PyMOL Python script that loads the backbone (N, CA, C, O; Angstrom):
from pymol import cmd

cmd.read_pdbstr("""\
ATOM      1  N   MET A   1     -17.248   5.078  19.430  1.00  0.00           N
ATOM      2  CA  MET A   1     -16.101   4.481  20.084  1.00  0.00           C
ATOM      3  C   MET A   1     -15.170   5.604  20.553  1.00  0.00           C
ATOM      4  O   MET A   1     -14.874   6.536  19.805  1.00  0.00           O
ATOM      5  N   ARG A   2     -14.729   5.498  21.766  1.00  0.00           N
ATOM      6  CA  ARG A   2     -13.791   6.479  22.305  1.00  0.00           C
ATOM      7  C   ARG A   2     -12.489   5.767  22.680  1.00  0.00           C
ATOM      8  O   ARG A   2     -12.474   4.851  23.502  1.00  0.00           O
ATOM      9  N   ASP A   3     -11.423   6.209  22.066  1.00  0.00           N
ATOM     10  CA  ASP A   3     -10.127   5.621  22.386  1.00  0.00           C
ATOM     11  C   ASP A   3      -9.206   6.630  23.060  1.00  0.00           C
ATOM     12  O   ASP A   3      -8.029   6.346  23.284  1.00  0.00           O
ATOM     13  N   THR A   4      -9.735   7.803  23.381  1.00  0.00           N
ATOM     14  CA  THR A   4      -8.960   8.859  24.019  1.00  0.00           C
ATOM     15  C   THR A   4      -9.639   9.243  25.326  1.00  0.00           C
ATOM     16  O   THR A   4     -10.857   9.412  25.381  1.00  0.00           O
ATOM     17  N   SER A   5      -8.847   9.378  26.362  1.00  0.00           N
ATOM     18  CA  SER A   5      -9.420   9.755  27.655  1.00  0.00           C
ATOM     19  C   SER A   5      -9.953  11.191  27.578  1.00  0.00           C
ATOM     20  O   SER A   5      -9.452  11.998  26.794  1.00  0.00           O
ATOM     21  N   PRO A   6     -10.964  11.508  28.388  1.00  0.00           N
ATOM     22  CA  PRO A   6     -11.479  12.883  28.394  1.00  0.00           C
ATOM     23  C   PRO A   6     -10.395  13.918  28.705  1.00  0.00           C
ATOM     24  O   PRO A   6     -10.403  15.016  28.148  1.00  0.00           O
ATOM     25  N   LYS A   7      -9.468  13.565  29.591  1.00  0.00           N
ATOM     26  CA  LYS A   7      -8.384  14.495  29.944  1.00  0.00           C
ATOM     27  C   LYS A   7      -7.481  14.762  28.734  1.00  0.00           C
ATOM     28  O   LYS A   7      -7.135  15.910  28.456  1.00  0.00           O
ATOM     29  N   ALA A   8      -7.107  13.710  28.025  1.00  0.00           N
ATOM     30  CA  ALA A   8      -6.247  13.865  26.847  1.00  0.00           C
ATOM     31  C   ALA A   8      -6.978  14.626  25.747  1.00  0.00           C
ATOM     32  O   ALA A   8      -6.387  15.462  25.064  1.00  0.00           O
ATOM     33  N   ASN A   9      -8.260  14.334  25.581  1.00  0.00           N
ATOM     34  CA  ASN A   9      -9.061  15.019  24.573  1.00  0.00           C
ATOM     35  C   ASN A   9      -9.143  16.522  24.873  1.00  0.00           C
ATOM     36  O   ASN A   9      -8.999  17.347  23.971  1.00  0.00           O
ATOM     37  N   ALA A  10      -9.373  16.868  26.134  1.00  0.00           N
ATOM     38  CA  ALA A  10      -9.439  18.279  26.532  1.00  0.00           C
ATOM     39  C   ALA A  10      -8.102  18.968  26.277  1.00  0.00           C
ATOM     40  O   ALA A  10      -8.067  20.110  25.819  1.00  0.00           O
ATOM     41  N   ARG A  11      -7.002  18.276  26.573  1.00  0.00           N
ATOM     42  CA  ARG A  11      -5.669  18.849  26.350  1.00  0.00           C
ATOM     43  C   ARG A  11      -5.414  19.088  24.864  1.00  0.00           C
ATOM     44  O   ARG A  11      -4.849  20.111  24.479  1.00  0.00           O
ATOM     45  N   TYR A  12      -5.836  18.139  24.038  1.00  0.00           N
ATOM     46  CA  TYR A  12      -5.661  18.265  22.595  1.00  0.00           C
ATOM     47  C   TYR A  12      -6.367  19.520  22.085  1.00  0.00           C
ATOM     48  O   TYR A  12      -5.786  20.303  21.333  1.00  0.00           O
ATOM     49  N   PHE A  13      -7.619  19.707  22.497  1.00  0.00           N
ATOM     50  CA  PHE A  13      -8.363  20.880  22.029  1.00  0.00           C
ATOM     51  C   PHE A  13      -7.816  22.172  22.625  1.00  0.00           C
ATOM     52  O   PHE A  13      -7.905  23.227  21.998  1.00  0.00           O
ATOM     53  N   GLU A  14      -7.264  22.103  23.803  1.00  0.00           N
ATOM     54  CA  GLU A  14      -6.611  23.279  24.391  1.00  0.00           C
ATOM     55  C   GLU A  14      -5.412  23.680  23.542  1.00  0.00           C
ATOM     56  O   GLU A  14      -5.212  24.861  23.255  1.00  0.00           O
ATOM     57  N   LEU A  15      -4.621  22.698  23.146  1.00  0.00           N
ATOM     58  CA  LEU A  15      -3.455  22.978  22.296  1.00  0.00           C
ATOM     59  C   LEU A  15      -3.873  23.516  20.926  1.00  0.00           C
ATOM     60  O   LEU A  15      -3.214  24.397  20.373  1.00  0.00           O
ATOM     61  N   LEU A  16      -4.964  22.985  20.386  1.00  0.00           N
ATOM     62  CA  LEU A  16      -5.457  23.503  19.104  1.00  0.00           C
ATOM     63  C   LEU A  16      -5.873  24.962  19.215  1.00  0.00           C
ATOM     64  O   LEU A  16      -5.589  25.760  18.323  1.00  0.00           O
ATOM     65  N   ARG A  17      -6.542  25.312  20.304  1.00  0.00           N
ATOM     66  CA  ARG A  17      -6.968  26.700  20.497  1.00  0.00           C
ATOM     67  C   ARG A  17      -5.761  27.629  20.616  1.00  0.00           C
ATOM     68  O   ARG A  17      -5.822  28.781  20.189  1.00  0.00           O
ATOM     69  N   GLN A  18      -4.674  27.137  21.191  1.00  0.00           N
ATOM     70  CA  GLN A  18      -3.476  27.954  21.372  1.00  0.00           C
ATOM     71  C   GLN A  18      -2.666  28.093  20.090  1.00  0.00           C
ATOM     72  O   GLN A  18      -1.907  29.050  19.932  1.00  0.00           O
ATOM     73  N   ALA A  19      -2.823  27.148  19.185  1.00  0.00           N
ATOM     74  CA  ALA A  19      -2.055  27.164  17.938  1.00  0.00           C
ATOM     75  C   ALA A  19      -2.563  28.284  17.034  1.00  0.00           C
ATOM     76  O   ALA A  19      -3.743  28.633  17.057  1.00  0.00           O
ATOM     77  N   GLY A  20      -1.678  28.824  16.263  1.00  0.00           N
ATOM     78  CA  GLY A  20      -2.062  29.851  15.295  1.00  0.00           C
ATOM     79  C   GLY A  20      -2.755  29.226  14.099  1.00  0.00           C
ATOM     80  O   GLY A  20      -2.797  28.003  13.967  1.00  0.00           O
ATOM     81  N   PRO A  21      -3.295  30.060  13.231  1.00  0.00           N
ATOM     82  CA  PRO A  21      -4.026  29.565  12.065  1.00  0.00           C
ATOM     83  C   PRO A  21      -3.186  28.675  11.145  1.00  0.00           C
ATOM     84  O   PRO A  21      -3.681  27.672  10.630  1.00  0.00           O
ATOM     85  N   GLN A  22      -1.928  29.035  10.940  1.00  0.00           N
ATOM     86  CA  GLN A  22      -1.079  28.227  10.066  1.00  0.00           C
ATOM     87  C   GLN A  22      -0.849  26.843  10.654  1.00  0.00           C
ATOM     88  O   GLN A  22      -0.866  25.849   9.928  1.00  0.00           O
ATOM     89  N   ARG A  23      -0.635  26.772  11.954  1.00  0.00           N
ATOM     90  CA  ARG A  23      -0.412  25.480  12.613  1.00  0.00           C
ATOM     91  C   ARG A  23      -1.687  24.640  12.563  1.00  0.00           C
ATOM     92  O   ARG A  23      -1.620  23.437  12.311  1.00  0.00           O
ATOM     93  N   ARG A  24      -2.842  25.254  12.798  1.00  0.00           N
ATOM     94  CA  ARG A  24      -4.104  24.508  12.733  1.00  0.00           C
ATOM     95  C   ARG A  24      -4.352  23.982  11.321  1.00  0.00           C
ATOM     96  O   ARG A  24      -4.828  22.861  11.145  1.00  0.00           O
ATOM     97  N   LEU A  25      -4.026  24.798  10.318  1.00  0.00           N
ATOM     98  CA  LEU A  25      -4.169  24.345   8.934  1.00  0.00           C
ATOM     99  C   LEU A  25      -3.233  23.173   8.654  1.00  0.00           C
ATOM    100  O   LEU A  25      -3.632  22.202   8.011  1.00  0.00           O
ATOM    101  N   ALA A  26      -2.005  23.253   9.126  1.00  0.00           N
ATOM    102  CA  ALA A  26      -1.050  22.160   8.921  1.00  0.00           C
ATOM    103  C   ALA A  26      -1.547  20.871   9.571  1.00  0.00           C
ATOM    104  O   ALA A  26      -1.404  19.790   9.001  1.00  0.00           O
ATOM    105  N   ILE A  27      -2.125  20.986  10.753  1.00  0.00           N
ATOM    106  CA  ILE A  27      -2.683  19.819  11.433  1.00  0.00           C
ATOM    107  C   ILE A  27      -3.825  19.230  10.610  1.00  0.00           C
ATOM    108  O   ILE A  27      -3.912  18.016  10.427  1.00  0.00           O
ATOM    109  N   CYS A  28      -4.691  20.098  10.120  1.00  0.00           N
ATOM    110  CA  CYS A  28      -5.829  19.668   9.312  1.00  0.00           C
ATOM    111  C   CYS A  28      -5.367  18.953   8.043  1.00  0.00           C
ATOM    112  O   CYS A  28      -5.895  17.897   7.693  1.00  0.00           O
ATOM    113  N   VAL A  29      -4.400  19.519   7.369  1.00  0.00           N
ATOM    114  CA  VAL A  29      -3.864  18.909   6.148  1.00  0.00           C
ATOM    115  C   VAL A  29      -3.256  17.548   6.471  1.00  0.00           C
ATOM    116  O   VAL A  29      -3.460  16.585   5.732  1.00  0.00           O
ATOM    117  N   GLY A  30      -2.520  17.465   7.557  1.00  0.00           N
ATOM    118  CA  GLY A  30      -1.919  16.191   7.955  1.00  0.00           C
ATOM    119  C   GLY A  30      -2.964  15.134   8.266  1.00  0.00           C
ATOM    120  O   GLY A  30      -2.810  13.977   7.874  1.00  0.00           O
ATOM    121  N   LEU A  31      -4.023  15.514   8.965  1.00  0.00           N
ATOM    122  CA  LEU A  31      -5.096  14.571   9.274  1.00  0.00           C
ATOM    123  C   LEU A  31      -5.821  14.128   8.010  1.00  0.00           C
ATOM    124  O   LEU A  31      -6.183  12.960   7.872  1.00  0.00           O
ATOM    125  N   SER A  32      -6.029  15.057   7.098  1.00  0.00           N
ATOM    126  CA  SER A  32      -6.682  14.727   5.829  1.00  0.00           C
ATOM    127  C   SER A  32      -5.822  13.753   5.030  1.00  0.00           C
ATOM    128  O   SER A  32      -6.333  12.786   4.465  1.00  0.00           O
ATOM    129  N   ARG A  33      -4.533  14.007   4.985  1.00  0.00           N
ATOM    130  CA  ARG A  33      -3.608  13.125   4.254  1.00  0.00           C
ATOM    131  C   ARG A  33      -3.585  11.726   4.880  1.00  0.00           C
ATOM    132  O   ARG A  33      -3.591  10.722   4.168  1.00  0.00           O
ATOM    133  N   ALA A  34      -3.561  11.669   6.200  1.00  0.00           N
ATOM    134  CA  ALA A  34      -3.550  10.379   6.895  1.00  0.00           C
ATOM    135  C   ALA A  34      -4.838   9.606   6.629  1.00  0.00           C
ATOM    136  O   ALA A  34      -4.809   8.391   6.431  1.00  0.00           O
ATOM    137  N   THR A  35      -5.963  10.310   6.624  1.00  0.00           N
ATOM    138  CA  THR A  35      -7.256   9.673   6.347  1.00  0.00           C
ATOM    139  C   THR A  35      -7.274   9.100   4.943  1.00  0.00           C
ATOM    140  O   THR A  35      -7.749   7.986   4.722  1.00  0.00           O
ATOM    141  N   ARG A  36      -6.757   9.861   4.003  1.00  0.00           N
ATOM    142  CA  ARG A  36      -6.705   9.408   2.606  1.00  0.00           C
ATOM    143  C   ARG A  36      -5.809   8.173   2.478  1.00  0.00           C
ATOM    144  O   ARG A  36      -6.178   7.216   1.797  1.00  0.00           O
ATOM    145  N   GLU A  37      -4.655   8.182   3.114  1.00  0.00           N
ATOM    146  CA  GLU A  37      -3.740   7.039   3.053  1.00  0.00           C
ATOM    147  C   GLU A  37      -4.355   5.798   3.694  1.00  0.00           C
ATOM    148  O   GLU A  37      -4.176   4.688   3.192  1.00  0.00           O
ATOM    149  N   LEU A  38      -5.081   5.977   4.803  1.00  0.00           N
ATOM    150  CA  LEU A  38      -5.763   4.844   5.435  1.00  0.00           C
ATOM    151  C   LEU A  38      -6.863   4.290   4.540  1.00  0.00           C
ATOM    152  O   LEU A  38      -7.036   3.075   4.446  1.00  0.00           O
ATOM    153  N   ALA A  39      -7.597   5.167   3.889  1.00  0.00           N
ATOM    154  CA  ALA A  39      -8.656   4.719   2.982  1.00  0.00           C
ATOM    155  C   ALA A  39      -8.060   3.940   1.810  1.00  0.00           C
ATOM    156  O   ALA A  39      -8.599   2.904   1.420  1.00  0.00           O
ATOM    157  N   ILE A  40      -6.967   4.421   1.255  1.00  0.00           N
ATOM    158  CA  ILE A  40      -6.308   3.716   0.150  1.00  0.00           C
ATOM    159  C   ILE A  40      -5.785   2.361   0.610  1.00  0.00           C
ATOM    160  O   ILE A  40      -5.907   1.371  -0.110  1.00  0.00           O
ATOM    161  N   ALA A  41      -5.207   2.314   1.802  1.00  0.00           N
ATOM    162  CA  ALA A  41      -4.740   1.036   2.345  1.00  0.00           C
ATOM    163  C   ALA A  41      -5.911   0.069   2.513  1.00  0.00           C
ATOM    164  O   ALA A  41      -5.776  -1.125   2.246  1.00  0.00           O
ATOM    165  N   GLY A  42      -7.055   0.582   2.955  1.00  0.00           N
ATOM    166  CA  GLY A  42      -8.242  -0.252   3.102  1.00  0.00           C
ATOM    167  C   GLY A  42      -8.727  -0.794   1.770  1.00  0.00           C
ATOM    168  O   GLY A  42      -9.139  -1.951   1.683  1.00  0.00           O
ATOM    169  N   ILE A  43      -8.683   0.029   0.735  1.00  0.00           N
ATOM    170  CA  ILE A  43      -9.079  -0.410  -0.609  1.00  0.00           C
ATOM    171  C   ILE A  43      -8.158  -1.522  -1.081  1.00  0.00           C
ATOM    172  O   ILE A  43      -8.619  -2.549  -1.580  1.00  0.00           O
ATOM    173  N   ARG A  44      -6.877  -1.319  -0.926  1.00  0.00           N
ATOM    174  CA  ARG A  44      -5.910  -2.350  -1.351  1.00  0.00           C
ATOM    175  C   ARG A  44      -6.078  -3.629  -0.544  1.00  0.00           C
ATOM    176  O   ARG A  44      -5.965  -4.728  -1.086  1.00  0.00           O
ATOM    177  N   HIS A  45      -6.347  -3.491   0.743  1.00  0.00           N
ATOM    178  CA  HIS A  45      -6.543  -4.655   1.609  1.00  0.00           C
ATOM    179  C   HIS A  45      -7.795  -5.436   1.200  1.00  0.00           C
ATOM    180  O   HIS A  45      -7.826  -6.663   1.287  1.00  0.00           O
ATOM    181  N   SER A  46      -8.820  -4.715   0.757  1.00  0.00           N
ATOM    182  CA  SER A  46     -10.072  -5.351   0.340  1.00  0.00           C
ATOM    183  C   SER A  46      -9.939  -6.103  -0.979  1.00  0.00           C
ATOM    184  O   SER A  46     -10.763  -6.961  -1.293  1.00  0.00           O
ATOM    185  N   HIS A  47      -8.913  -5.787  -1.743  1.00  0.00           N
ATOM    186  CA  HIS A  47      -8.690  -6.414  -3.053  1.00  0.00           C
ATOM    187  C   HIS A  47      -7.220  -6.854  -3.141  1.00  0.00           C
ATOM    188  O   HIS A  47      -6.460  -6.294  -3.930  1.00  0.00           O
ATOM    189  N   PRO A  48      -6.815  -7.848  -2.343  1.00  0.00           N
ATOM    190  CA  PRO A  48      -5.387  -8.198  -2.246  1.00  0.00           C
ATOM    191  C   PRO A  48      -4.767  -8.735  -3.533  1.00  0.00           C
ATOM    192  O   PRO A  48      -3.548  -8.682  -3.692  1.00  0.00           O
ATOM    193  N   ASN A  49      -5.571  -9.244  -4.444  1.00  0.00           N
ATOM    194  CA  ASN A  49      -5.018  -9.826  -5.673  1.00  0.00           C
ATOM    195  C   ASN A  49      -5.115  -8.891  -6.871  1.00  0.00           C
ATOM    196  O   ASN A  49      -4.873  -9.302  -8.006  1.00  0.00           O
ATOM    197  N   HIS A  50      -5.465  -7.641  -6.621  1.00  0.00           N
ATOM    198  CA  HIS A  50      -5.622  -6.678  -7.722  1.00  0.00           C
ATOM    199  C   HIS A  50      -4.574  -5.569  -7.583  1.00  0.00           C
ATOM    200  O   HIS A  50      -4.374  -5.013  -6.503  1.00  0.00           O
ATOM    201  N   VAL A  51      -3.919  -5.266  -8.690  1.00  0.00           N
ATOM    202  CA  VAL A  51      -2.987  -4.141  -8.732  1.00  0.00           C
ATOM    203  C   VAL A  51      -3.730  -2.985  -9.393  1.00  0.00           C
ATOM    204  O   VAL A  51      -4.048  -3.041 -10.581  1.00  0.00           O
ATOM    205  N   PHE A  52      -4.007  -1.934  -8.616  1.00  0.00           N
ATOM    206  CA  PHE A  52      -4.779  -0.806  -9.105  1.00  0.00           C
ATOM    207  C   PHE A  52      -3.903   0.177  -9.863  1.00  0.00           C
ATOM    208  O   PHE A  52      -2.779   0.469  -9.454  1.00  0.00           O
ATOM    209  N   SER A  53      -4.429   0.684 -10.971  1.00  0.00           N
ATOM    210  CA  SER A  53      -3.791   1.821 -11.640  1.00  0.00           C
ATOM    211  C   SER A  53      -4.105   3.047 -10.786  1.00  0.00           C
ATOM    212  O   SER A  53      -4.978   2.994  -9.919  1.00  0.00           O
ATOM    213  N   ASP A  54      -3.403   4.141 -11.026  1.00  0.00           N
ATOM    214  CA  ASP A  54      -3.690   5.378 -10.292  1.00  0.00           C
ATOM    215  C   ASP A  54      -5.137   5.815 -10.513  1.00  0.00           C
ATOM    216  O   ASP A  54      -5.811   6.255  -9.581  1.00  0.00           O
ATOM    217  N   HIS A  55      -5.600   5.690 -11.741  1.00  0.00           N
ATOM    218  CA  HIS A  55      -6.973   6.074 -12.081  1.00  0.00           C
ATOM    219  C   HIS A  55      -7.984   5.231 -11.289  1.00  0.00           C
ATOM    220  O   HIS A  55      -8.918   5.769 -10.694  1.00  0.00           O
ATOM    221  N   GLU A  56      -7.787   3.916 -11.289  1.00  0.00           N
ATOM    222  CA  GLU A  56      -8.699   3.028 -10.562  1.00  0.00           C
ATOM    223  C   GLU A  56      -8.707   3.355  -9.063  1.00  0.00           C
ATOM    224  O   GLU A  56      -9.759   3.382  -8.424  1.00  0.00           O
ATOM    225  N   LEU A  57      -7.531   3.597  -8.530  1.00  0.00           N
ATOM    226  CA  LEU A  57      -7.417   3.889  -7.109  1.00  0.00           C
ATOM    227  C   LEU A  57      -8.121   5.199  -6.766  1.00  0.00           C
ATOM    228  O   LEU A  57      -8.804   5.282  -5.745  1.00  0.00           O
ATOM    229  N   ARG A  58      -7.964   6.221  -7.601  1.00  0.00           N
ATOM    230  CA  ARG A  58      -8.666   7.491  -7.376  1.00  0.00           C
ATOM    231  C   ARG A  58     -10.179   7.297  -7.447  1.00  0.00           C
ATOM    232  O   ARG A  58     -10.922   7.887  -6.664  1.00  0.00           O
ATOM    233  N   GLN A  59     -10.631   6.469  -8.390  1.00  0.00           N
ATOM    234  CA  GLN A  59     -12.059   6.217  -8.522  1.00  0.00           C
ATOM    235  C   GLN A  59     -12.587   5.451  -7.306  1.00  0.00           C
ATOM    236  O   GLN A  59     -13.639   5.804  -6.772  1.00  0.00           O
ATOM    237  N   LYS A  60     -11.892   4.434  -6.868  1.00  0.00           N
ATOM    238  CA  LYS A  60     -12.307   3.675  -5.682  1.00  0.00           C
ATOM    239  C   LYS A  60     -12.309   4.571  -4.448  1.00  0.00           C
ATOM    240  O   LYS A  60     -13.201   4.463  -3.607  1.00  0.00           O
ATOM    241  N   LEU A  61     -11.332   5.442  -4.335  1.00  0.00           N
ATOM    242  CA  LEU A  61     -11.279   6.367  -3.207  1.00  0.00           C
ATOM    243  C   LEU A  61     -12.472   7.321  -3.245  1.00  0.00           C
ATOM    244  O   LEU A  61     -13.088   7.591  -2.213  1.00  0.00           O
ATOM    245  N   ALA A  62     -12.794   7.825  -4.420  1.00  0.00           N
ATOM    246  CA  ALA A  62     -13.964   8.704  -4.558  1.00  0.00           C
ATOM    247  C   ALA A  62     -15.234   7.961  -4.174  1.00  0.00           C
ATOM    248  O   ALA A  62     -16.107   8.529  -3.518  1.00  0.00           O
ATOM    249  N   GLU A  63     -15.348   6.709  -4.570  1.00  0.00           N
ATOM    250  CA  GLU A  63     -16.509   5.901  -4.186  1.00  0.00           C
ATOM    251  C   GLU A  63     -16.611   5.782  -2.670  1.00  0.00           C
ATOM    252  O   GLU A  63     -17.686   5.929  -2.088  1.00  0.00           O
ATOM    253  N   ARG A  64     -15.474   5.516  -2.048  1.00  0.00           N
ATOM    254  CA  ARG A  64     -15.456   5.329  -0.600  1.00  0.00           C
ATOM    255  C   ARG A  64     -15.765   6.637   0.137  1.00  0.00           C
ATOM    256  O   ARG A  64     -16.475   6.631   1.142  1.00  0.00           O
ATOM    257  N   LEU A  65     -15.239   7.741  -0.356  1.00  0.00           N
ATOM    258  CA  LEU A  65     -15.417   9.013   0.340  1.00  0.00           C
ATOM    259  C   LEU A  65     -16.760   9.680   0.047  1.00  0.00           C
ATOM    260  O   LEU A  65     -17.377  10.262   0.940  1.00  0.00           O
ATOM    261  N   TYR A  66     -17.214   9.595  -1.217  1.00  0.00           N
ATOM    262  CA  TYR A  66     -18.367  10.382  -1.641  1.00  0.00           C
ATOM    263  C   TYR A  66     -19.547   9.552  -2.134  1.00  0.00           C
ATOM    264  O   TYR A  66     -20.623  10.091  -2.389  1.00  0.00           O
ATOM    265  N   GLY A  67     -19.349   8.244  -2.269  1.00  0.00           N
ATOM    266  CA  GLY A  67     -20.417   7.381  -2.758  1.00  0.00           C
ATOM    267  C   GLY A  67     -20.259   7.064  -4.234  1.00  0.00           C
ATOM    268  O   GLY A  67     -19.634   7.812  -4.987  1.00  0.00           O
ATOM    269  N   ALA A  68     -20.841   5.937  -4.633  1.00  0.00           N
ATOM    270  CA  ALA A  68     -20.695   5.458  -6.013  1.00  0.00           C
ATOM    271  C   ALA A  68     -21.320   6.414  -7.019  1.00  0.00           C
ATOM    272  O   ALA A  68     -20.771   6.605  -8.105  1.00  0.00           O
ATOM    273  N   LYS A  69     -22.456   7.019  -6.683  1.00  0.00           N
ATOM    274  CA  LYS A  69     -23.132   7.913  -7.619  1.00  0.00           C
ATOM    275  C   LYS A  69     -22.247   9.117  -7.960  1.00  0.00           C
ATOM    276  O   LYS A  69     -22.122   9.486  -9.127  1.00  0.00           O
ATOM    277  N   VAL A  70     -21.650   9.711  -6.964  1.00  0.00           N
ATOM    278  CA  VAL A  70     -20.769  10.865  -7.190  1.00  0.00           C
ATOM    279  C   VAL A  70     -19.529  10.435  -7.972  1.00  0.00           C
ATOM    280  O   VAL A  70     -19.111  11.122  -8.904  1.00  0.00           O
ATOM    281  N   ALA A  71     -18.947   9.305  -7.595  1.00  0.00           N
ATOM    282  CA  ALA A  71     -17.739   8.825  -8.285  1.00  0.00           C
ATOM    283  C   ALA A  71     -18.019   8.560  -9.757  1.00  0.00           C
ATOM    284  O   ALA A  71     -17.213   8.908 -10.620  1.00  0.00           O
ATOM    285  N   ARG A  72     -19.161   7.944 -10.044  1.00  0.00           N
ATOM    286  CA  ARG A  72     -19.511   7.693 -11.459  1.00  0.00           C
ATOM    287  C   ARG A  72     -19.630   9.005 -12.233  1.00  0.00           C
ATOM    288  O   ARG A  72     -19.166   9.108 -13.369  1.00  0.00           O
ATOM    289  N   ARG A  73     -20.254  10.003 -11.611  1.00  0.00           N
ATOM    290  CA  ARG A  73     -20.425  11.300 -12.269  1.00  0.00           C
ATOM    291  C   ARG A  73     -19.071  11.975 -12.507  1.00  0.00           C
ATOM    292  O   ARG A  73     -18.837  12.538 -13.576  1.00  0.00           O
ATOM    293  N   VAL A  74     -18.193  11.918 -11.525  1.00  0.00           N
ATOM    294  CA  VAL A  74     -16.883  12.577 -11.632  1.00  0.00           C
ATOM    295  C   VAL A  74     -15.994  11.868 -12.646  1.00  0.00           C
ATOM    296  O   VAL A  74     -15.262  12.516 -13.395  1.00  0.00           O
ATOM    297  N   PHE A  75     -16.056  10.526 -12.669  1.00  0.00           N
ATOM    298  CA  PHE A  75     -15.138   9.772 -13.514  1.00  0.00           C
ATOM    299  C   PHE A  75     -15.762   9.344 -14.849  1.00  0.00           C
ATOM    300  O   PHE A  75     -15.118   8.634 -15.621  1.00  0.00           O
ATOM    301  N   ALA A  76     -16.976   9.754 -15.130  1.00  0.00           N
ATOM    302  CA  ALA A  76     -17.637   9.389 -16.386  1.00  0.00           C
ATOM    303  C   ALA A  76     -16.843   9.900 -17.576  1.00  0.00           C
ATOM    304  O   ALA A  76     -16.489  11.078 -17.636  1.00  0.00           O
ATOM    305  N   GLY A  77     -16.570   9.027 -18.507  1.00  0.00           N
ATOM    306  CA  GLY A  77     -15.870   9.437 -19.718  1.00  0.00           C
ATOM    307  C   GLY A  77     -14.355   9.517 -19.574  1.00  0.00           C
ATOM    308  O   GLY A  77     -13.649   9.738 -20.557  1.00  0.00           O
ATOM    309  N   ARG A  78     -13.861   9.340 -18.372  1.00  0.00           N
ATOM    310  CA  ARG A  78     -12.399   9.368 -18.172  1.00  0.00           C
ATOM    311  C   ARG A  78     -11.868   7.959 -18.282  1.00  0.00           C
ATOM    312  O   ARG A  78     -12.492   7.015 -17.798  1.00  0.00           O
ATOM    313  N   SER A  79     -10.730   7.811 -18.910  1.00  0.00           N
ATOM    314  CA  SER A  79     -10.110   6.496 -19.022  1.00  0.00           C
ATOM    315  C   SER A  79      -8.788   6.494 -18.272  1.00  0.00           C
ATOM    316  O   SER A  79      -8.228   7.534 -17.926  1.00  0.00           O
ATOM    317  N   ALA A  80      -8.323   5.286 -18.041  1.00  0.00           N
ATOM    318  CA  ALA A  80      -7.092   5.109 -17.256  1.00  0.00           C
ATOM    319  C   ALA A  80      -5.899   5.642 -17.900  1.00  0.00           C
ATOM    320  O   ALA A  80      -4.805   5.555 -17.342  1.00  0.00           O
TER     321      ALA A  80
END
""", "prot")
cmd.dss("prot")
cmd.show_as("cartoon", "prot")
cmd.util.cbc("prot")
cmd.orient("prot")
């Protein structure tokens, strides 16, 4: 799916190339944070009647990002 015009996309990458390393890192961190917040919102939306603890939310996020097998391995033996 493309929601950005080719012209706008080219301009975006032109601006990224012009940005220094610190600015590119800041952009990357911001995009990563936004992705994480969207994923958490999706988890909460999928379970509207459940109030997640921080531990549960981190585990569900790990499942969504890395798969259930990895999440089970990472969270094995940890309690809320």
